[in-house]
C-alpha angles and dihedrals in degrees: 000000000000120000126198129198115241127216092254089058094258132118134251131189108245100174130011128176125181092192117105114236093205139053112275118236107259103195145021093264090063099040095053088063089069117101090237091059092052091074117107119211119236094248092054090042091058089048091053090047091054091051093050092047087058091055096253109161122242093250092050092048090053090050091050091051090050090055097042106033106014137089134204089303091054131238118007091246141033124278087234090062090050091050091052091049093051091050089053091049090051094050092049089053095054096075092045091048093056091051089048090050093055090046090050091053089050090053091048089052091056091052095041112033090186091062112119122203128185118192132182123186131195128235090276093056095251120134111263099175131010122185126177136177124182126217089256090051091054093047092051092047091055090058104031106021097107091100121032130183116206115198129180100174091115110095135147124212092222098062100017088213114136112226111217124195130194108219135181139169124253129211090277091056090250123142111256124194117224099180147319137235137192115210131186095197133032098214134130090259091048094052091044088057091049098046094039095053092042092057090043093056090047092061093262093296109152120207116246092224132013124195121205141150122269096278110147093206090055090049092054093047093051091050091053101039102028104033095158095048120098110237116210132171119247110255091223092059093045093052091044090055091045091058091048098046105031095050115175094008090066097056136129094253094048121090090216091089093057 
């Protein structure tokens, strides 16, 4: 259709053709590639949200939709549209999850009056660091806190907040947790905040030895906050790096490992 402007500021149809200038989509597989067919109705959207809240993977959600709402051509929309919807659901849940985390800590405080929580927020009001130690954590640290392992290998892609835990060993050679921390940045300042508040909540008792990975920021923070504590690398991380960097030299048949 071609429209022309008239002298009285109106419009008139100059050319109109009801013949399509392209091949029409002949089946469902082709039509669902259209942008219009990528839309997901609210009822189906709530169904997908329920599946994701129950930790159903994206591929399994797609398979379920194929079985419940699809036909021979498969689901009524593209997997790319489903992936985009699931990412939106995850992002919407982040702000709610942080609020739920603070509420959970408040509930734990009512049950355990000895629970200590340190929280630092950024200029936007979002949590930047969260550290907590229960009454049981403090009691165990008083007895078994001479040697502490600090590990931040736990991280989720959704929040991108490393979860660090302070761990020791009791008199039965069992792992004992002394506290936990959520951090949004693994910097010298971030680790100084974590170590400083951890020692503060433990009545200023410094560990004799602390074991960590080879993080340079962590090394600087320990030197500044825990000057009298011996800092050693965790054997597991050292051996892991040895396997990665030494290659064939560090093999079962080689005597280098022994």
